[in-house]
N, C-alpha and C positions, 0 to 999 in steps of 0.2 A: 791825672793829667791836669795841668793848670789851664786857666782861661786863655792865655796867650797861645798855648799849643793847640787847644781846641779850635780857636778862631782860625789859626793858620791851616789846620787840617781841613776844616770846612771850606776855606777858600780854595785849597788845592783840589778837593773833591768836586767842588762846584765847577771849577775850570774844566776838569775831566768830563763832567756831565755835559757841559756846553759843547764840547767836541763831539760827543756821542750824538747829541740832539742834531747837530749840524749834519752828521752823516746820515741819520734817519731822514731828515728833511730832503736832502739831495737825492735820496733813493725812493722816496714815497711816490707811488703812482696814484693813490687815492687822494683827491683834493681835500676831503674833510680830515683825513688823517694828517696830511701835510700841514693844514692850518692849525689843527690841534697841537701838533708838536711844535710848530712855530710859536704858538701862544705860550706853551710851557717853557720854551727856550727864552722868550722875551721876559717872562716872569722870573726865570732863573737868573738872567742877566741883571735884572733890577735888584734882586736879592744879593747877588754877588757884589754889585757896586756899593750897595748900602753897607754890607758887611766890610768891604774893603775900606770905605771911608771911616767906619767905626774903628777898624784895626789901625788905620793910619793915625787917627786922633789919639788913640791910646798908646801909640808907639809899638804896636804888636806886629805890624806887617813887616815881613822880611822876605823880599823877593828870592825865589829859588836861584841858587848859583848855577851858572852855565858851565 
């Protein structure tokens, strides 16, 4: 697998993870758990954005077709 394919795969998997985190946050009853998952989600969003910008700069990012 080349670097471009790996970056795009990580971007897609990170987006899927963000969706899962949001579901957990909306259903969490425990405030500490909710905050912890929010923190994880926020870090994940930051990572995703940094990787997205890197992919854009290298010409790697190709949005999924609809």
